[in-house]
PAFILUM-425269 format. One record per atom (N, C-alpha, C): residue number from 1; x negated, y negated, z; residue in three letters. Coordinates in Angstrom, 1 decimal. Layout:
[atom NUM [X Y Z] 'ala']
...
END
This chain:
[atom 1 [-129.8 -168.1 108.9] 'met']
[atom 1 [-129.9 -167.3 108.1] 'met']
[atom 1 [-129.0 -167.7 106.5] 'met']
[atom 2 [-129.9 -167.1 105.4] 'asn']
[atom 2 [-129.4 -167.5 103.9] 'asn']
[atom 2 [-128.1 -166.8 103.9] 'asn']
[atom 3 [-127.4 -167.4 102.7] 'ala']
[atom 3 [-126.1 -166.8 102.3] 'ala']
[atom 3 [-125.9 -165.4 102.1] 'ala']
[atom 4 [-126.9 -165.1 101.2] 'glu']
[atom 4 [-127.3 -163.2 100.7] 'glu']
[atom 4 [-126.8 -163.0 102.7] 'glu']
[atom 5 [-127.6 -162.7 103.6] 'lys']
[atom 5 [-128.3 -162.1 104.6] 'lys']
[atom 5 [-126.5 -162.4 105.3] 'lys']
[atom 6 [-125.5 -163.5 105.3] 'val']
[atom 6 [-124.4 -163.7 105.7] 'val']
[atom 6 [-123.5 -162.9 105.2] 'val']
[atom 7 [-123.4 -162.8 103.9] 'ala']
[atom 7 [-122.8 -162.0 103.4] 'ala']
[atom 7 [-122.8 -160.3 103.9] 'ala']
[atom 8 [-124.0 -159.9 103.8] 'glu']
[atom 8 [-124.4 -158.4 104.1] 'glu']
[atom 8 [-124.0 -158.3 105.7] 'glu']
[atom 9 [-124.2 -159.1 106.3] 'arg']
[atom 9 [-123.6 -159.1 107.7] 'arg']
[atom 9 [-122.3 -159.2 107.9] 'arg']
[atom 10 [-121.7 -159.9 107.5] 'tyr']
[atom 10 [-120.0 -159.9 107.3] 'tyr']
[atom 10 [-119.7 -158.4 106.7] 'tyr']
[atom 11 [-120.0 -157.9 105.6] 'phe']
[atom 11 [-119.5 -156.7 105.3] 'phe']
[atom 11 [-119.9 -155.4 106.0] 'phe']
[atom 12 [-121.1 -155.5 106.7] 'ala']
[atom 12 [-121.6 -154.6 107.8] 'ala']
[atom 12 [-120.4 -154.9 109.2] 'ala']
[atom 13 [-120.0 -155.9 109.7] 'ser']
[atom 13 [-119.5 -156.0 110.4] 'ser']
[atom 13 [-118.0 -155.9 110.2] 'ser']
[atom 14 [-117.7 -155.4 109.2] 'ile']
[atom 14 [-116.0 -155.3 108.9] 'ile']
[atom 14 [-116.1 -153.8 108.6] 'ile']
[atom 15 [-117.0 -153.2 108.1] 'lys']
[atom 15 [-117.4 -151.7 108.0] 'lys']
[atom 15 [-117.4 -151.3 109.2] 'lys']
[atom 16 [-118.2 -151.8 110.4] 'ala']
[atom 16 [-118.1 -151.3 112.3] 'ala']
[atom 16 [-116.9 -151.6 112.8] 'ala']
[atom 17 [-116.0 -152.8 112.1] 'arg']
[atom 17 [-115.0 -152.9 113.0] 'arg']
[atom 17 [-115.6 -153.7 114.5] 'arg']
[atom 18 [-116.8 -154.4 113.9] 'asp']
[atom 18 [-117.6 -155.1 115.1] 'asp']
[atom 18 [-117.0 -156.9 114.9] 'asp']
[atom 19 [-115.6 -157.0 115.6] 'ile']
[atom 19 [-115.1 -158.6 115.9] 'ile']
[atom 19 [-116.1 -159.5 116.4] 'ile']
[atom 20 [-117.1 -158.7 117.2] 'glu']
[atom 20 [-117.9 -160.0 117.7] 'glu']
[atom 20 [-119.3 -160.3 116.9] 'glu']
[atom 21 [-119.7 -159.3 116.2] 'ser']
[atom 21 [-120.6 -159.8 115.2] 'ser']
[atom 21 [-119.9 -160.4 114.5] 'ser']
[atom 22 [-118.5 -160.1 113.5] 'leu']
[atom 22 [-118.2 -160.4 112.2] 'leu']
[atom 22 [-117.8 -162.1 112.7] 'leu']
[atom 23 [-117.2 -162.4 114.1] 'val']
[atom 23 [-117.1 -163.6 114.5] 'val']
[atom 23 [-118.0 -164.8 114.8] 'val']
[atom 24 [-119.1 -164.3 115.0] 'ala']
[atom 24 [-120.7 -164.9 115.3] 'ala']
[atom 24 [-120.9 -165.2 114.3] 'ala']
[atom 25 [-120.4 -164.9 112.9] 'leu']
[atom 25 [-121.1 -165.8 111.6] 'leu']
[atom 25 [-120.2 -166.5 111.2] 'leu']
[atom 26 [-119.1 -167.2 111.9] 'tyr']
[atom 26 [-118.5 -168.2 111.4] 'tyr']
[atom 26 [-118.8 -169.5 112.4] 'tyr']
[atom 27 [-118.6 -170.7 111.4] 'ala']
[atom 27 [-118.6 -171.8 112.4] 'ala']
[atom 27 [-117.6 -172.3 113.3] 'ala']
[atom 28 [-117.5 -173.0 114.4] 'asp']
[atom 28 [-116.3 -172.8 115.2] 'asp']
[atom 28 [-115.1 -173.8 114.3] 'asp']
[atom 29 [-115.2 -174.5 113.4] 'asp']
[atom 29 [-114.1 -175.3 112.8] 'asp']
[atom 29 [-114.0 -175.0 111.8] 'asp']
[atom 30 [-114.4 -173.3 111.6] 'ala']
[atom 30 [-114.5 -172.8 109.8] 'ala']
[atom 30 [-113.0 -172.4 109.7] 'ala']
[atom 31 [-113.1 -172.4 108.2] 'thr']
[atom 31 [-111.4 -171.8 107.7] 'thr']
[atom 31 [-111.3 -170.9 106.9] 'thr']
[atom 32 [-110.6 -170.1 106.7] 'phe']
[atom 32 [-110.2 -168.8 105.8] 'phe']
[atom 32 [-109.0 -169.1 105.0] 'phe']
[atom 33 [-109.2 -168.6 103.7] 'thr']
[atom 33 [-107.7 -168.9 103.4] 'thr']
[atom 33 [-107.8 -167.7 102.4] 'thr']
[atom 34 [-106.4 -166.6 102.7] 'leu']
[atom 34 [-106.1 -165.6 101.8] 'leu']
[atom 34 [-105.8 -166.1 100.7] 'leu']
[atom 35 [-105.7 -165.2 99.5] 'pro']
[atom 35 [-105.3 -165.0 98.1] 'pro']
[atom 35 [-103.8 -165.7 98.0] 'pro']
[atom 36 [-102.9 -165.7 98.9] 'asn']
[atom 36 [-101.8 -166.2 99.0] 'asn']
[atom 36 [-101.8 -167.9 99.5] 'asn']
[atom 37 [-102.8 -168.0 99.7] 'gly']
[atom 37 [-102.6 -169.6 100.1] 'gly']
[atom 37 [-102.8 -169.8 101.9] 'gly']
[atom 38 [-102.4 -169.0 102.3] 'lys']
[atom 38 [-102.5 -169.2 104.1] 'lys']
[atom 38 [-103.7 -169.1 104.6] 'lys']
[atom 39 [-103.8 -170.1 105.2] 'gln']
[atom 39 [-105.3 -170.7 105.9] 'gln']
[atom 39 [-105.6 -170.5 107.3] 'gln']
[atom 40 [-106.6 -169.8 108.0] 'phe']
[atom 40 [-106.7 -169.7 109.2] 'phe']
[atom 40 [-107.9 -170.8 109.4] 'phe']
[atom 41 [-107.4 -171.7 110.7] 'ala']
[atom 41 [-108.4 -172.7 110.8] 'ala']
[atom 41 [-108.8 -172.4 112.4] 'ala']
[atom 42 [-110.2 -172.4 112.6] 'gly']
[atom 42 [-111.0 -172.5 113.9] 'gly']
[atom 42 [-111.3 -171.0 113.9] 'gly']
[atom 43 [-112.5 -171.0 114.6] 'val']
[atom 43 [-112.9 -169.4 114.9] 'val']
[atom 43 [-112.0 -168.9 115.7] 'val']
[atom 44 [-110.9 -169.3 116.4] 'thr']
[atom 44 [-109.9 -168.2 117.8] 'thr']
[atom 44 [-109.0 -167.7 116.4] 'thr']
[atom 45 [-108.2 -168.7 115.5] 'ala']
[atom 45 [-107.4 -168.2 114.6] 'ala']
[atom 45 [-108.0 -167.2 113.7] 'ala']
[atom 46 [-109.2 -167.4 113.0] 'ile']
[atom 46 [-109.9 -166.4 112.1] 'ile']
[atom 46 [-110.2 -164.9 113.1] 'ile']
[atom 47 [-110.7 -164.7 114.2] 'arg']
[atom 47 [-110.5 -163.8 115.1] 'arg']
[atom 47 [-109.4 -163.0 115.1] 'arg']
[atom 48 [-108.4 -163.6 115.6] 'glu']
[atom 48 [-106.8 -163.0 115.6] 'glu']
[atom 48 [-106.7 -162.2 114.2] 'glu']
[atom 49 [-106.8 -163.1 113.4] 'met']
[atom 49 [-106.6 -162.5 111.9] 'met']
[atom 49 [-107.5 -161.3 111.6] 'met']
[atom 50 [-108.5 -161.2 111.7] 'his']
[atom 50 [-109.3 -160.1 111.8] 'his']
[atom 50 [-109.2 -159.1 112.5] 'his']
[atom 51 [-108.7 -159.2 113.6] 'leu']
[atom 51 [-108.0 -158.1 114.6] 'leu']
[atom 51 [-106.8 -157.6 114.4] 'leu']
[atom 52 [-106.1 -158.4 113.7] 'gly']
[atom 52 [-104.9 -157.6 112.8] 'gly']
[atom 52 [-104.9 -157.2 111.7] 'gly']
[atom 53 [-106.2 -157.5 111.1] 'val']
[atom 53 [-106.4 -156.5 109.9] 'val']
[atom 53 [-107.1 -155.3 110.1] 'val']
[atom 54 [-107.9 -155.2 111.1] 'phe']
[atom 54 [-108.4 -153.7 112.1] 'phe']
[atom 54 [-107.6 -153.2 112.5] 'phe']
[atom 55 [-106.7 -153.4 113.0] 'ala']
[atom 55 [-105.6 -152.9 113.6] 'ala']
[atom 55 [-104.7 -152.4 112.5] 'ala']
[atom 56 [-104.4 -152.7 111.4] 'ala']
[atom 56 [-103.7 -152.2 111.0] 'ala']
[atom 56 [-104.5 -151.2 109.7] 'ala']
[atom 57 [-105.7 -150.7 109.9] 'ser']
[atom 57 [-106.5 -150.0 109.5] 'ser']
[atom 57 [-106.7 -150.0 107.7] 'ser']
[atom 58 [-106.9 -151.4 107.5] 'ala']
[atom 58 [-107.1 -152.0 106.3] 'ala']
[atom 58 [-108.0 -150.9 105.6] 'ala']
[atom 59 [-108.3 -151.1 104.3] 'pro']
[atom 59 [-109.2 -150.4 103.7] 'pro']
[atom 59 [-110.8 -151.2 103.9] 'pro']
[atom 60 [-111.9 -150.3 103.9] 'ile']
[atom 60 [-112.9 -151.2 104.1] 'ile']
[atom 60 [-113.7 -151.6 102.4] 'ile']
[atom 61 [-114.1 -152.7 102.5] 'pro']
[atom 61 [-114.1 -153.3 101.0] 'pro']
[atom 61 [-115.6 -153.2 100.7] 'pro']
[atom 62 [-115.7 -152.9 99.4] 'thr']
[atom 62 [-117.2 -152.3 99.2] 'thr']
[atom 62 [-117.5 -153.5 98.2] 'thr']
[atom 63 [-118.2 -154.3 98.5] 'pro']
[atom 63 [-119.3 -155.4 97.6] 'pro']
[atom 63 [-119.5 -154.7 96.3] 'pro']
[atom 64 [-119.6 -155.2 95.2] 'leu']
[atom 64 [-119.8 -154.5 94.0] 'leu']
[atom 64 [-121.0 -155.4 93.5] 'leu']
[atom 65 [-120.9 -156.9 93.6] 'ala']
[atom 65 [-121.7 -157.8 93.0] 'ala']
[atom 65 [-122.0 -159.3 94.0] 'ala']
[atom 66 [-123.1 -160.0 93.9] 'met']
[atom 66 [-123.1 -160.9 94.6] 'met']
[atom 66 [-123.6 -162.1 93.8] 'met']
[atom 67 [-123.6 -163.4 93.7] 'val']
[atom 67 [-124.0 -164.4 93.0] 'val']
[atom 67 [-124.3 -165.3 94.5] 'val']
[atom 68 [-125.6 -165.6 94.3] 'val']
[atom 68 [-126.0 -166.3 95.4] 'val']
[atom 68 [-126.4 -167.8 95.3] 'val']
[atom 69 [-126.3 -168.5 95.9] 'gly']
[atom 69 [-126.5 -170.3 96.2] 'gly']
[atom 69 [-127.5 -170.5 97.3] 'gly']
[atom 70 [-127.8 -171.9 97.2] 'ala']
[atom 70 [-128.4 -172.4 98.7] 'ala']
[atom 70 [-127.7 -172.1 99.6] 'ala']
[atom 71 [-126.3 -172.6 100.0] 'asn']
[atom 71 [-125.7 -172.5 100.6] 'asn']
[atom 71 [-124.3 -172.0 100.8] 'asn']
[atom 72 [-124.2 -170.8 99.6] 'ser']
[atom 72 [-123.0 -170.2 99.1] 'ser']
[atom 72 [-123.4 -169.0 98.5] 'ser']
[atom 73 [-122.1 -168.2 98.5] 'val']
[atom 73 [-122.2 -166.8 98.1] 'val']
[atom 73 [-121.0 -166.3 97.1] 'val']
[atom 74 [-121.0 -166.0 96.5] 'ala']
[atom 74 [-120.0 -165.3 96.0] 'ala']
[atom 74 [-120.1 -163.9 95.8] 'ala']
[atom 75 [-119.1 -163.3 96.4] 'val']
[atom 75 [-118.8 -161.5 96.2] 'val']
[atom 75 [-118.0 -160.7 95.5] 'val']
[atom 76 [-118.0 -160.1 94.3] 'glu']
[atom 76 [-117.1 -159.2 93.9] 'glu']
[atom 76 [-116.8 -158.2 94.7] 'glu']
[atom 77 [-115.4 -158.0 95.2] 'ile']
[atom 77 [-115.0 -156.7 95.9] 'ile']
[atom 77 [-114.1 -155.5 95.5] 'ile']
[atom 78 [-114.6 -154.3 95.8] 'ala']
[atom 78 [-113.7 -153.4 95.3] 'ala']
[atom 78 [-112.8 -152.7 96.8] 'ala']
[atom 79 [-111.9 -152.3 96.8] 'ala']
[atom 79 [-111.4 -151.7 98.1] 'ala']
[atom 79 [-110.5 -150.7 97.5] 'ala']
[atom 80 [-110.6 -149.6 98.0] 'arg']
[atom 80 [-109.6 -148.3 97.8] 'arg']
[atom 80 [-108.7 -148.4 98.4] 'arg']
[atom 81 [-107.4 -148.5 98.0] 'leu']
[atom 81 [-105.9 -148.4 98.9] 'leu']
[atom 81 [-105.4 -147.1 99.4] 'leu']
[atom 82 [-104.7 -146.7 100.3] 'pro']
[atom 82 [-104.0 -145.7 100.3] 'pro']
[atom 82 [-103.5 -144.8 99.4] 'pro']
[atom 83 [-102.9 -145.5 98.1] 'asp']
[atom 83 [-101.7 -145.2 97.3] 'asp']
[atom 83 [-103.0 -144.4 96.1] 'asp']
[atom 84 [-104.3 -144.5 96.5] 'gly']
[atom 84 [-105.4 -144.3 95.3] 'gly']
[atom 84 [-105.7 -145.4 94.5] 'gly']
[atom 85 [-105.2 -146.5 94.3] 'thr']
[atom 85 [-105.5 -147.6 93.3] 'thr']
[atom 85 [-106.4 -148.4 94.2] 'thr']
[atom 86 [-107.3 -149.2 93.2] 'thr']
[atom 86 [-108.3 -150.1 93.9] 'thr']
[atom 86 [-107.5 -151.4 93.7] 'thr']
[atom 87 [-107.8 -152.2 95.0] 'arg']
[atom 87 [-107.6 -153.9 94.9] 'arg']
[atom 87 [-109.1 -154.4 94.7] 'arg']
[atom 88 [-109.0 -155.3 93.8] 'his']
[atom 88 [-110.4 -156.5 93.6] 'his']
[atom 88 [-110.1 -157.4 93.8] 'his']
[atom 89 [-111.2 -157.8 94.9] 'thr']
[atom 89 [-111.0 -159.2 94.9] 'thr']
[atom 89 [-112.5 -160.0 95.1] 'thr']
[atom 90 [-112.5 -161.3 95.2] 'ala']
[atom 90 [-113.6 -161.9 95.1] 'ala']
[atom 90 [-113.6 -163.1 96.9] 'ala']
[atom 91 [-114.8 -162.9 97.3] 'asn']
[atom 91 [-114.7 -163.8 98.6] 'asn']
[atom 91 [-115.9 -165.2 98.4] 'asn']
[atom 92 [-115.5 -166.2 98.5] 'phe']
[atom 92 [-116.3 -167.2 98.4] 'phe']
[atom 92 [-117.0 -167.8 99.8] 'phe']
[atom 93 [-117.8 -168.1 100.2] 'tyr']
[atom 93 [-118.5 -168.2 101.3] 'tyr']
[atom 93 [-119.4 -169.2 101.0] 'tyr']
[atom 94 [-118.9 -170.2 101.9] 'his']
[atom 94 [-119.5 -171.6 102.3] 'his']
[atom 94 [-120.1 -172.1 103.3] 'his']
[atom 95 [-121.8 -172.2 103.7] 'leu']
[atom 95 [-121.7 -172.3 104.7] 'leu']
[atom 95 [-122.4 -173.6 104.8] 'leu']
[atom 96 [-122.6 -174.2 106.7] 'asn']
[atom 96 [-122.9 -174.9 107.1] 'asn']
[atom 96 [-124.2 -174.8 107.0] 'asn']
[atom 97 [-124.7 -176.3 107.6] 'gly']
[atom 97 [-126.2 -176.3 107.7] 'gly']
[atom 97 [-127.0 -175.6 108.9] 'gly']
[atom 98 [-126.2 -175.2 109.8] 'asp']
[atom 98 [-126.6 -174.2 110.4] 'asp']
[atom 98 [-126.9 -172.5 110.0] 'asp']
[atom 99 [-126.2 -172.4 108.7] 'gly']
[atom 99 [-126.2 -170.9 108.5] 'gly']
[atom 99 [-125.1 -170.0 108.8] 'gly']
[atom 100 [-124.0 -171.0 109.3] 'arg']
[atom 100 [-122.5 -170.3 109.6] 'arg']
[atom 100 [-121.7 -170.4 108.5] 'arg']
[atom 101 [-120.7 -169.1 108.4] 'ile']
[atom 101 [-119.5 -169.8 107.5] 'ile']
[atom 101 [-118.4 -170.8 108.1] 'ile']
[atom 102 [-118.3 -172.0 107.1] 'gln']
[atom 102 [-117.7 -173.0 107.1] 'gln']
[atom 102 [-116.5 -172.9 106.4] 'gln']
[atom 103 [-116.6 -172.1 105.4] 'arg']
[atom 103 [-115.1 -171.7 104.8] 'arg']
[atom 103 [-115.3 -170.7 103.9] 'arg']
[atom 104 [-114.1 -169.8 103.9] 'leu']
[atom 104 [-114.2 -168.5 103.2] 'leu']
[atom 104 [-113.1 -168.4 102.4] 'leu']
[atom 105 [-113.2 -168.6 101.4] 'ser']
[atom 105 [-112.1 -168.1 100.6] 'ser']
[atom 105 [-111.9 -166.4 99.8] 'ser']
[atom 106 [-110.6 -166.2 100.0] 'val']
[atom 106 [-110.6 -164.9 99.1] 'val']
[atom 106 [-109.5 -165.1 98.0] 'val']
[atom 107 [-109.9 -164.5 97.0] 'tyr']
[atom 107 [-109.1 -164.7 95.5] 'tyr']
[atom 107 [-108.9 -163.1 95.2] 'tyr']
[atom 108 [-107.6 -163.0 94.4] 'met']
[atom 108 [-107.4 -161.5 94.3] 'met']
[atom 108 [-107.3 -161.3 92.8] 'met']
[atom 109 [-107.4 -160.2 92.0] 'gln']
[atom 109 [-107.3 -160.3 90.4] 'gln']
[atom 109 [-105.9 -159.5 90.7] 'gln']
[atom 110 [-105.2 -160.3 89.7] 'ser']
[atom 110 [-104.0 -159.8 89.7] 'ser']
[atom 110 [-103.6 -158.8 88.2] 'ser']
[atom 111 [-102.6 -158.1 88.3] 'gly']
[atom 111 [-102.3 -157.1 87.1] 'gly']
[atom 111 [-103.1 -156.1 87.4] 'gly']
END
């Protein structure tokens, strides 16, 4: 699967709160890093992190723009928070040779 399709399926899975489709996008030894530097290593830890996000009824992210490379994609994201403000983040997906997410890093706009 190409990088753009992986990102599209990622957001579709998040929107549907479909943990199985979401986790299937990751390599078994993938890493996921949050803006605060906290890292989740391995698909089991990543699954648990996503389940926690789903349980917290976190806002659904809206992709705004994508920059696609051969084995990577960067996505600018906006999410409307319950207080009416918008949080802006960027996800950087790095894929392995099988087209699965090897590393996903999330950065948040400050201020």
